[in-house]
N, C-alpha and C positions, 0 to 999 in steps of 0.2 A: 595168264595172258593179259598183262596190264595194258597193252597197247590196243586192245579191242574194247570198244565201248559197249558195255552190257549192263543191264539192270534186271531185277526180278520181274518188273513189268514187261521188259523186252522178251524175257524167256517165256512168260505166259502168252504174250501176243503171238510169238512164233508157234507155240504148241497149238493155239486155238485157230489161228488164221492162215497157216500155210495151206496151200491148195490141197484138197483131199486126194487128187490124183498123184501127188508126189509120194504118198504113202510114208510120209516122214515120221521119224521117231527120234526122241532124245533118250539115249541109254545112259545109265549111270552104273559105275562099279562101286560097291560098298565093301568096307572092311570094319567089322565090329560096329556097325551103325554109322560110320563116317564115310561120306562120299569122297572118293579119292581119284575118280576118273570119269570121263564122259565121252560119248560118241554122238555126233549129229549125223543122221543118215537119212537117205531118201532117194527117190527117182527123179531124174531130170524130166519132168512130165511135159514141159513145154518145148522139148527138142523134137525136130522132125525125125531124128534117128532113135528108134525105140531101144530099150535095154540099157540105157546109160544111167548111172547112179553115182552117188557120192557118199563118202564116209570120212569124217574128220574126227580123229581120236586124240584125246589129250589126257594125260595122267599127271596128277600133282607132282611137282619135282621132288618133294620130300617123301613120296610114296612109290617110287620106282622099284622095279625088280621084285614085285609081289605077284606078278601074273595078271594084273588088271588090264594092261594094254592088250595082251594076247586074247584074253577073255572077251574084251569089247570087240576086237576085230573079228573073232570067230562068230560071235553072236550077230554082229552087223552083217557079215557076209551071208550067213545062213538065212537071215530074214530077207535080205535084198534078193537073194537067189529065188526064194519062194514067190517074190513079187515080180519076177521076170527079168531081173538085172543080168546083163552079160558082160558089161564093162564098168569097172569101178574106178572112180577118181578120188584122190585124197590129197589134202595139203599136209605136209610134214615139216616141222621146224627144222631149220638148217643147222644141224649139229651132228657130230659123228654117231652118237648113240641112237638118235632118232632116225637118221638115214639108214643105219645098219638094221634097225628094227623093221623098217618098211621093206628093205631088201629081203630079209629073212622070211617075210610073209608073202613074197612074190610080187612086190610092187616095183615098177621101173620108173626112173626119174624122167621128168619132162621139164617144163619151164619153171621159173621162179618168180617170186614177188617179194617186195620189201614192205615192212611196216615202218612208218616214219613219224617222228615226234617233233613238235615245235613248241618252244617255251614262249607262250603268249604274254606271260607276266613280265619277263625280263629281256626277251628278245626284241630286235628292232625290225618291225615290218616295213617293207618298202611301201612308198605311197601308191595308192590305187592308180592304174593307168586311166587315161581319159577314154570314155566310150567312143568308138568310131562314129562318124556321121550316120545319123538315122537309127542309132542303137540307144535304147533306153534301159536303165537299170531299175528293176523292180524286185519284189520278193514273191515267194510261193504263196504267202498269205493273200496276195492280191488276186489269186485264182481260186479262193475258197468256194466261191459260188458256182464255178464251173471248172473243175480240175482237169477236164479232158485234154486241153492243150498241153498240160504238164505230162499226162500220160503218154501222149504222142511223142513229145520230146524224149521222155525216158525210154520209150520203146526203140526209137531210132538210134539213140546213143548206145544203149545196151547192146544192140545188134552188132555194133562195131567195136565193142570192148574186147581186148585180148582175152581169149578163152580157148579151152580145148573142146568145148561143146557148143554147137550152134543152137540157138533158141529162137522161137517165134513168139514174141511177146504181144499177144492179141486180146487177152481177157481183161477188159476194163474193170468189170466188177471185182475180179480177183485182185487187181492192182489197187483198187480203192481200199479193200480190206487189208491187204498185206503191207502196202507201201504208204499210201496217202494217210492212213489212220494209224500208222506205227507210233507207239508212244514216245519214241526217241526223236522222231522227226520234228525239227524246229523250223516251221514255215517262215517265221519272221527273220531268221538268219540264213535261210536258203536264198541265195542271190540268183536272179534270173535276168538274162539279157533278152530284150524284146525288140522286134522290128515289126512295125505296122500291127501291133497288138498280138503278134505271134511269138511265143517263147522259142528262142533259137539256141540258147546255151544256158547252163545252170551249174551251180555248185551246191549240192545238197548237204545240209547241216543236220547232224544228230547231236543232241546234248543229253546229259544224264541227270539234269535237275540240280547239279552241283556246280563244279568248276571245269568239267571236262567237255570237250567239243571234238567232234570227228567229222571229217569230210567223207560222206558215204558214197558220193558219185560226183564227178565233174565231167561234163561233156558238151559237145557242140554238134549241131546237125551238119551233115556233109557239105551242104551248099554254102555254109558260112565259116568253114574252117580256114585257118591261116590268117585270121584277123585279130588274134590275141584275146578272144572271148573267154577261153578257159582261164587265162591269167586274170582277166578283168573280174570275172564273177568270183573266183576263189579268193582273190585279194580283198574284194569288197566284203565278202562274207566274214573273213578273218578279222578285218578291222571292226566290223560291227560286233563280232563275238567278243573281242577284247574289250570293247566299250561297254558290253553288257556284263562284264565281270568274269568271263571265262579265262582261265590261266594256262590251260594245257590243251594243245590241239594234236590230233592224230590223223593220219591218212594212210592209204595203201597205194602201192604203185608196182605194176608189172615191170620186171627188170628190162624188158624189151621195148617199153613205151618211152622212147627217148624224149619226145616233146614234153610229156607230163613230168618226167624226172627233172628236166631242166626248169620247168615252172616251180616245182617243189623246192629245188635247190635255191632258186632265186628268192623264194619266200623265206628260206632259212630252215626248212625241215632237215632233220638228220636221221639217218637210218638207225633203227633201234632193234630190229630183228628181221629175219628173212625166212620165208617158207618155200618149200620146193614141191611142185605138183608131181604126183605119182599116179600111175595107172596100172591096173591089173585086169586081165581078161579072165572071166570065169568059164568053166567048162573044159 
Protein backbone atom coordinates (compact mmCIF):
# COMPACT_ATOMS: atom_id res chain seq x y z
CA UNK A 1 0.00 0.00 0.00
CA UNK A 2 2.61 2.59 -1.08
CA UNK A 3 0.04 5.40 -1.14
CA UNK A 4 -0.61 5.13 2.63
CA UNK A 5 1.92 6.90 4.85
CA UNK A 6 3.04 4.52 7.57
CA UNK A 7 6.09 3.95 9.75
CA UNK A 8 7.04 1.52 12.54
CA UNK A 9 6.50 4.37 15.03
CA UNK A 10 3.03 4.92 13.63
CA UNK A 11 2.19 1.23 14.02
CA UNK A 12 3.33 1.21 17.64
CA UNK A 13 1.42 4.42 18.39
CA UNK A 14 -1.80 2.93 17.02
CA UNK A 15 -1.36 -0.26 19.04
CA UNK A 16 -0.66 1.63 22.27
CA UNK A 17 -2.96 4.64 22.05
CA UNK A 18 -6.15 3.54 20.26
CA UNK A 19 -9.05 3.96 22.68
CA UNK A 20 -9.51 0.79 24.78
CA UNK A 21 -13.26 0.74 24.09
CA UNK A 22 -12.53 0.08 20.43
CA UNK A 23 -11.13 -3.35 21.37
CA UNK A 24 -8.80 -2.91 18.40
CA UNK A 25 -6.33 -5.53 17.22
CA UNK A 26 -3.71 -5.79 14.51
CA UNK A 27 -3.65 -9.33 13.17
CA UNK A 28 -0.89 -10.77 11.00
CA UNK A 29 -0.76 -13.88 8.84
CA UNK A 30 2.58 -15.64 8.71
CA UNK A 31 4.02 -18.29 6.40
CA UNK A 32 7.31 -19.91 7.41
CA UNK A 33 8.06 -16.96 9.70
CA UNK A 34 7.32 -14.33 7.02
CA UNK A 35 4.50 -11.85 7.55
CA UNK A 36 2.39 -12.01 4.38
CA UNK A 37 -0.89 -10.37 5.45
CA UNK A 38 -2.50 -8.14 8.03
CA UNK A 39 -5.92 -7.12 9.31
CA UNK A 40 -6.71 -3.95 11.28
CA UNK A 41 -9.89 -4.56 13.28
CA UNK A 42 -11.96 -2.96 16.03
CA UNK A 43 -15.27 -1.53 17.20
CA UNK A 44 -16.51 1.94 16.25
CA UNK A 45 -16.68 2.82 19.93
CA UNK A 46 -17.57 6.50 19.45
CA UNK A 47 -20.68 5.84 17.35
CA UNK A 48 -24.15 6.32 18.88
CA UNK A 49 -25.20 3.08 17.15
CA UNK A 50 -23.76 0.07 18.99
CA UNK A 51 -22.45 -3.05 17.30
CA UNK A 52 -20.61 -1.43 14.40
CA UNK A 53 -17.07 -2.57 13.67
CA UNK A 54 -14.38 -2.44 11.00
CA UNK A 55 -11.91 -4.85 9.47
CA UNK A 56 -9.44 -4.01 6.72
CA UNK A 57 -7.56 -6.99 5.34
CA UNK A 58 -4.51 -6.83 3.08
CA UNK A 59 -2.31 -9.64 1.78
CA UNK A 60 1.04 -9.08 0.09
CA UNK A 61 0.44 -9.21 -3.70
CA UNK A 62 3.21 -11.82 -4.09
CA UNK A 63 1.60 -14.09 -1.48
CA UNK A 64 -1.97 -14.39 -2.72
CA UNK A 65 -4.00 -17.62 -2.93
CA UNK A 66 -2.36 -19.19 0.09
CA UNK A 67 -5.42 -18.85 2.32
CA UNK A 68 -4.04 -15.94 4.34
CA UNK A 69 -6.87 -13.56 3.46
CA UNK A 70 -9.60 -16.03 4.37
CA UNK A 71 -7.87 -16.91 7.63
CA UNK A 72 -7.60 -13.22 8.57
CA UNK A 73 -11.27 -12.60 7.76
CA UNK A 74 -12.48 -15.59 9.78
CA UNK A 75 -10.28 -14.72 12.75
CA UNK A 76 -11.36 -11.07 12.65
CA UNK A 77 -15.06 -11.88 12.40
CA UNK A 78 -14.93 -14.39 15.25
CA UNK A 79 -13.15 -11.92 17.51
CA UNK A 80 -15.41 -8.97 16.66
CA UNK A 81 -18.54 -11.08 17.18
CA UNK A 82 -17.38 -11.94 20.72
CA UNK A 83 -16.97 -8.19 21.35
CA UNK A 84 -20.59 -7.51 20.35
CA UNK A 85 -20.20 -6.52 16.70
CA UNK A 86 -23.28 -6.97 14.49
CA UNK A 87 -22.32 -4.95 11.39
CA UNK A 88 -18.87 -5.03 9.80
CA UNK A 89 -17.40 -2.40 7.47
CA UNK A 90 -14.37 -3.09 5.30
CA UNK A 91 -12.35 -1.21 2.69
CA UNK A 92 -11.44 -3.37 -0.32
CA UNK A 93 -9.04 -2.43 -3.12
CA UNK A 94 -10.93 -1.86 -6.37
CA UNK A 95 -9.79 -4.82 -8.44
CA UNK A 96 -11.67 -7.87 -9.77
CA UNK A 97 -9.95 -10.39 -7.48
CA UNK A 98 -10.31 -8.24 -4.37
CA UNK A 99 -13.98 -7.44 -5.01
CA UNK A 100 -14.75 -11.10 -5.74
CA UNK A 101 -13.01 -12.10 -2.50
CA UNK A 102 -15.19 -9.70 -0.50
CA UNK A 103 -18.36 -10.93 -2.22
CA UNK A 104 -17.49 -14.58 -1.51
CA UNK A 105 -17.23 -13.74 2.18
CA UNK A 106 -20.67 -12.10 2.26
CA UNK A 107 -19.72 -8.42 1.96
CA UNK A 108 -21.80 -6.00 -0.12
CA UNK A 109 -20.51 -2.97 -1.99
CA UNK A 110 -21.17 0.57 -0.82
CA UNK A 111 -19.36 3.84 -1.64
CA UNK A 112 -15.78 4.26 -2.86
CA UNK A 113 -12.79 6.50 -2.25
CA UNK A 114 -9.63 7.40 -4.17
CA UNK A 115 -6.00 7.53 -3.16
CA UNK A 116 -4.26 10.41 -4.93
CA UNK A 117 -0.60 11.29 -5.47
CA UNK A 118 1.12 14.60 -6.24
CA UNK A 119 4.70 14.93 -7.49
CA UNK A 120 5.96 17.76 -5.31
CA UNK A 121 9.48 17.63 -6.72
CA UNK A 122 8.61 18.00 -10.42
CA UNK A 123 4.99 19.17 -10.48
CA UNK A 124 3.81 22.77 -10.65
CA UNK A 125 1.79 23.90 -7.65
CA UNK A 126 -0.66 26.74 -8.25
CA UNK A 127 0.06 29.85 -6.18
CA UNK A 128 -1.73 30.00 -2.82
CA UNK A 129 -5.00 31.96 -2.90
CA UNK A 130 -5.13 35.15 -0.86
CA UNK A 131 -6.88 34.76 2.51
CA UNK A 132 -10.36 36.32 2.64
CA UNK A 133 -10.72 39.49 4.72
CA UNK A 134 -10.44 38.76 8.43
CA UNK A 135 -8.81 35.35 7.91
CA UNK A 136 -5.27 34.72 9.15
CA UNK A 137 -3.08 31.75 8.19
CA UNK A 138 -1.28 30.02 11.06
CA UNK A 139 -0.03 26.50 11.87
CA UNK A 140 -1.03 23.86 14.39
CA UNK A 141 2.27 24.52 16.16
CA UNK A 142 0.82 27.88 17.24
CA UNK A 143 -1.70 25.97 19.37
CA UNK A 144 0.81 23.78 21.19
CA UNK A 145 0.08 25.43 24.56
CA UNK A 146 -3.68 24.93 24.24
CA UNK A 147 -4.75 22.47 21.52
CA UNK A 148 -8.42 22.37 22.55
CA UNK A 149 -9.49 24.77 19.74
CA UNK A 150 -7.87 22.34 17.29
CA UNK A 151 -9.80 19.48 18.89
CA UNK A 152 -13.07 21.38 18.48
CA UNK A 153 -12.30 22.08 14.83
CA UNK A 154 -11.38 18.44 14.23
CA UNK A 155 -14.55 17.20 15.94
CA UNK A 156 -16.86 19.42 13.89
CA UNK A 157 -15.27 18.68 10.54
CA UNK A 158 -15.05 14.94 11.22
CA UNK A 159 -18.79 14.83 11.96
CA UNK A 160 -19.47 16.10 8.43
CA UNK A 161 -16.96 13.89 6.62
CA UNK A 162 -18.55 11.35 4.20
CA UNK A 163 -18.93 8.12 6.15
CA UNK A 164 -21.10 5.05 6.60
CA UNK A 165 -20.98 5.42 10.38
CA UNK A 166 -21.97 8.38 12.55
CA UNK A 167 -19.50 9.25 15.30
CA UNK A 168 -19.66 11.49 18.35
CA UNK A 169 -16.17 12.91 18.83
CA UNK A 170 -16.20 14.17 22.44
CA UNK A 171 -13.24 12.66 24.33
CA UNK A 172 -10.57 15.38 24.46
CA UNK A 173 -8.03 13.31 26.38
CA UNK A 174 -8.35 10.43 23.92
CA UNK A 175 -7.89 12.89 21.03
CA UNK A 176 -4.72 14.25 22.63
CA UNK A 177 -3.27 10.76 22.93
CA UNK A 178 -4.36 9.39 19.56
CA UNK A 179 -4.27 12.43 17.27
CA UNK A 180 -2.38 15.40 18.71
CA UNK A 181 0.58 13.29 19.84
CA UNK A 182 0.65 11.05 16.76
CA UNK A 183 4.29 10.59 15.68
CA UNK A 184 3.49 11.35 12.01
CA UNK A 185 1.65 14.61 12.74
CA UNK A 186 3.67 17.57 11.50
CA UNK A 187 2.28 20.58 13.34
CA UNK A 188 4.58 23.02 11.54
CA UNK A 189 3.20 21.96 8.15
CA UNK A 190 -0.44 21.74 9.29
CA UNK A 191 -2.00 24.95 8.00
CA UNK A 192 -4.83 26.55 9.96
CA UNK A 193 -7.19 29.37 8.95
CA UNK A 194 -8.06 31.52 11.94
CA UNK A 195 -10.74 34.18 12.53
CA UNK A 196 -10.60 36.22 15.74
CA UNK A 197 -8.20 33.69 17.25
CA UNK A 198 -10.46 30.71 16.52
CA UNK A 199 -9.42 27.96 14.04
CA UNK A 200 -12.09 27.60 11.36
CA UNK A 201 -10.34 25.47 8.72
CA UNK A 202 -7.24 23.33 8.44
CA UNK A 203 -5.23 20.92 6.35
CA UNK A 204 -3.54 18.33 8.57
CA UNK A 205 -0.06 17.23 7.48
CA UNK A 206 1.56 13.88 8.22
CA UNK A 207 5.20 13.26 7.30
CA UNK A 208 7.39 10.18 7.55
CA UNK A 209 10.67 11.82 8.53
CA UNK A 210 11.94 11.34 4.99
CA UNK A 211 10.53 12.78 1.77
CA UNK A 212 6.87 11.69 1.93
CA UNK A 213 3.96 13.91 2.99
CA UNK A 214 0.27 13.10 3.40
CA UNK A 215 -2.84 15.24 3.90
CA UNK A 216 -4.57 13.44 6.75
CA UNK A 217 -7.63 15.70 6.90
CA UNK A 218 -8.79 18.94 5.28
CA UNK A 219 -11.94 20.60 6.54
CA UNK A 220 -13.85 23.79 7.34
CA UNK A 221 -16.46 24.51 10.00
CA UNK A 222 -20.00 24.77 8.64
CA UNK A 223 -20.38 28.53 9.22
CA UNK A 224 -17.38 29.38 7.03
CA UNK A 225 -17.79 27.02 4.10
CA UNK A 226 -17.92 28.33 0.54
CA UNK A 227 -15.06 30.79 1.13
CA UNK A 228 -12.27 28.70 -0.39
CA UNK A 229 -10.62 27.92 2.95
CA UNK A 230 -10.00 24.24 2.21
CA UNK A 231 -8.14 25.22 -0.96
CA UNK A 232 -6.29 27.97 0.93
CA UNK A 233 -5.02 25.79 3.78
CA UNK A 234 -4.15 22.78 1.63
CA UNK A 235 -2.25 24.86 -0.91
CA UNK A 236 -0.36 26.69 1.82
CA UNK A 237 0.61 23.42 3.51
CA UNK A 238 1.82 21.87 0.25
CA UNK A 239 3.95 24.90 -0.62
CA UNK A 240 5.62 24.78 2.77
CA UNK A 241 6.08 21.00 2.52
CA UNK A 242 7.88 21.39 -0.79
CA UNK A 243 10.05 24.16 0.63
CA UNK A 244 10.95 21.82 3.51
CA UNK A 245 12.21 19.18 1.07
CA UNK A 246 9.24 16.82 0.74
CA UNK A 247 8.97 15.44 -2.79
CA UNK A 248 5.90 13.18 -2.78
CA UNK A 249 2.43 14.02 -1.46
CA UNK A 250 -0.58 11.76 -0.93
CA UNK A 251 -4.20 12.34 0.00
CA UNK A 252 -7.53 10.50 0.07
CA UNK A 253 -10.85 11.57 -1.37
CA UNK A 254 -14.36 10.12 -1.19
CA UNK A 255 -15.62 9.77 -4.76
CA UNK A 256 -18.84 11.60 -3.87
CA UNK A 257 -17.04 14.62 -2.39
CA UNK A 258 -17.09 16.78 -5.51
CA UNK A 259 -15.78 20.02 -3.98
CA UNK A 260 -12.68 18.33 -2.52
CA UNK A 261 -12.09 16.34 -5.72
CA UNK A 262 -12.08 19.66 -7.60
CA UNK A 263 -9.56 21.16 -5.16
CA UNK A 264 -7.26 18.15 -5.48
CA UNK A 265 -7.48 18.22 -9.28
CA UNK A 266 -6.66 21.93 -9.26
CA UNK A 267 -3.61 21.18 -7.11
CA UNK A 268 -2.40 18.56 -9.58
CA UNK A 269 -3.15 15.34 -7.70
CA UNK A 270 -3.68 12.21 -9.78
CA UNK A 271 -5.65 9.10 -8.77
CA UNK A 272 -3.30 6.20 -8.02
CA UNK A 273 -5.73 3.67 -6.49
CA UNK A 274 -9.35 3.23 -5.41
CA UNK A 275 -10.97 1.37 -2.53
CA UNK A 276 -14.60 0.29 -2.22
CA UNK A 277 -16.40 0.24 1.11
CA UNK A 278 -18.17 -3.04 1.88
CA UNK A 279 -20.54 -4.07 4.66
CA UNK A 280 -21.69 -7.36 6.17
CA UNK A 281 -24.37 -8.02 8.77
CA UNK A 282 -23.51 -10.67 11.35
CA UNK A 283 -26.04 -13.05 12.79
